[in-house]
C-alpha positions in Angstrom: 104.0 99.7 69.1 103.3 100.9 65.6 103.0 104.5 67.0 106.6 104.4 68.3 109.9 105.3 66.8 113.2 104.3 68.4 115.8 107.0 67.9 119.2 105.3 68.0 122.4 107.4 67.9 125.1 105.0 67.0 128.5 106.6 66.5 131.2 103.9 66.1 128.9 101.1 67.3 129.6 98.4 64.7 130.3 95.8 67.4 127.2 96.4 69.5 124.5 97.8 67.2 123.8 94.6 65.3 123.1 92.8 68.6 120.8 95.6 69.7 118.8 95.5 66.4 118.6 91.7 66.6 117.2 92.0 70.2 114.4 94.4 69.1 113.7 93.0 65.6 110.3 91.6 66.8 109.2 94.9 68.2 106.6 96.4 65.9 108.0 99.9 65.8 110.2 102.1 63.6 114.0 102.1 64.2 115.9 105.1 63.0 119.7 104.9 63.3 121.5 108.3 63.4 125.0 108.3 62.1 127.8 110.3 60.6 128.1 109.6 56.9 131.7 108.6 57.3 131.0 105.9 59.9 131.4 103.2 57.3 131.9 100.3 59.7 128.7 100.9 61.6 126.8 101.4 58.3 128.1 98.2 56.9 127.3 96.2 60.1 123.6 96.9 59.8 123.0 96.6 56.1 120.8 93.5 56.5 118.6 94.9 59.2 115.1 96.5 58.9 116.0 100.0 60.0 116.3 103.5 58.5 119.7 105.3 58.5 119.6 109.1 58.9 122.8 111.0 58.4 123.8 113.9 60.7 124.7 117.2 59.1 127.0 118.0 62.1 128.7 116.0 64.8 127.9 115.1 68.4 125.4 113.1 70.5 123.0 116.1 70.9 123.0 116.7 67.2 122.3 113.1 66.5 119.3 113.2 68.9 118.0 116.5 67.5 118.3 115.1 63.9 116.4 111.9 64.9 113.6 113.8 66.7 113.0 116.1 63.8 112.6 113.0 61.5 109.9 111.2 63.4 106.4 110.8 62.0 104.9 108.5 64.7 103.0 109.7 67.7 105.7 108.6 70.2 109.5 108.4 70.1 112.1 106.9 72.5 115.8 107.6 72.7 117.5 104.2 72.7 121.2 103.6 73.1 123.1 101.5 70.5 125.4 99.9 73.0 123.0 97.5 74.6 122.7 99.3 77.9 119.0 100.1 77.5 116.7 97.1 78.1 113.7 97.0 75.7 111.5 95.2 78.2 110.6 98.6 79.6 109.3 100.1 76.4 105.7 98.7 76.7 105.3 100.1 80.2 106.9 103.5 79.2 104.6 103.7 76.2 101.5 103.0 78.4 102.5 105.6 81.0 103.1 108.2 78.3 99.4 108.2 77.4 98.9 110.4 80.5 102.0 112.7 80.2 104.5 114.2 77.8 107.5 112.1 78.8 108.5 109.0 80.7 112.1 109.1 82.1 113.7 105.8 83.0 115.8 106.0 86.2 118.5 103.8 87.7 118.2 105.4 91.1 114.7 104.7 92.4 113.4 101.5 94.0 113.6 98.7 91.4 116.3 100.5 89.4 120.0 99.8 89.1 123.0 99.7 86.9 125.6 97.2 85.9 127.7 99.9 84.3 127.9 102.5 87.0 131.2 103.6 88.7 131.5 105.6 91.8 132.3 108.6 89.7 129.4 108.3 87.3 126.9 107.6 90.2 128.1 110.6 92.1 128.0 112.8 89.0 124.4 111.8 88.3 123.4 112.4 91.9 125.1 115.9 91.8 123.6 117.0 88.5 120.1 115.6 89.4 120.2 117.5 92.7 121.5 120.6 91.0 118.8 120.5 88.4 116.1 119.8 90.9 117.1 122.8 93.0 117.7 125.3 90.1 114.8 124.3 87.9 112.3 122.7 90.3 112.6 119.4 88.6 111.7 116.1 90.2 114.1 113.7 88.6 116.4 111.2 90.2 118.6 110.5 87.1 118.8 113.6 85.0 121.7 112.4 82.8 120.1 109.1 81.8 118.6 109.6 78.3 116.3 106.5 78.2 113.3 108.8 77.6 110.1 108.1 75.8 107.7 110.9 74.9 105.2 112.3 72.6 106.7 113.5 69.3 104.8 116.8 69.3 106.2 117.5 72.8 109.8 116.7 71.9 109.6 118.7 68.7 108.3 121.8 70.5 111.3 122.0 72.9 113.6 124.0 70.5 116.6 122.0 71.5 120.0 123.4 70.5 122.7 121.4 72.1 125.0 119.4 69.9 126.8 117.5 72.7 125.8 115.7 76.0 124.3 118.9 77.4 121.2 117.8 75.6 120.6 115.3 78.4 119.8 118.2 80.7 118.4 120.5 78.1 115.4 118.2 77.5 114.0 118.2 81.1 114.8 121.9 81.6 113.1 123.0 78.5 110.2 120.6 79.2 109.7 122.1 82.7 109.8 125.7 81.3 107.3 124.7 78.7 104.9 123.5 81.3 105.0 119.9 80.1 104.6 117.0 82.5 106.6 113.8 83.0 107.0 110.8 85.2 109.7 108.3 86.1 109.9 104.5 86.1 112.7 102.4 87.6 114.9 100.5 85.1 118.0 98.4 85.2 120.9 99.6 83.0 123.0 96.8 81.5 126.7 96.8 80.7 127.4 97.9 77.2 128.0 95.0 74.7 131.2 96.3 73.2 133.2 99.4 72.4 133.9 102.3 74.7 131.9 105.0 76.3 131.7 108.3 74.4 131.3 110.4 77.5 134.4 112.0 79.1 133.2 112.3 82.8 135.3 115.4 83.6 135.2 117.4 80.3 131.5 116.6 79.5 130.6 117.1 83.2 132.1 120.5 83.2 130.3 121.5 80.0 127.0 120.3 81.5 127.6 122.3 84.7 128.3 125.5 82.8 125.3 124.9 80.5 123.0 124.5 83.5 124.2 127.7 85.1 123.8 129.5 81.8 120.2 128.1 81.5 119.4 129.2 85.0 120.7 132.7 84.3 118.8 132.6 81.0 122.0 133.2 79.0 121.0 130.3 76.8 
């Protein structure tokens, strides 16, 4: 896995991030932690781990991912959560499949997939946005909001991503489709987060994503 970098956005994850880094410490890949410079607790919690900290210039989940993507120098990169919900056992399979496509999307909603962290609301929201995206943009994704995505660095960096918030979840596949890039899915099991609280506000962020998708369809953005 020497050709792989894990991009780990980690806002206020001092409780969970050390456990995540401990779990993947034997993985022979680069680990880049994306943080706000004022997140002192998280920074302190990982000072003894073999990883690189990159500070965001701005705020937001999307900005963290864009910052990480632009600082990768390996052939492949993977977005990897800091809360313990992503299981690293899938990385080897994703990396192998990515030899034949631009991106591999992990999904909780195909045979063999599942989630220990889903609620009725989040499951319905993912179904709605996945269906909406598939109709508007001719995507073929079953879990559009799940950002467990491994892809080629050159493909990611060509997407001209602009979102600073959770809209980046849908901007990635939409821009990839419009760029003629190819992708596949593999089923995965999402685990419960180790500690802390979710950063997503289902209603507010869901509304932002809906408006963003409509604007992308109308080519306003």
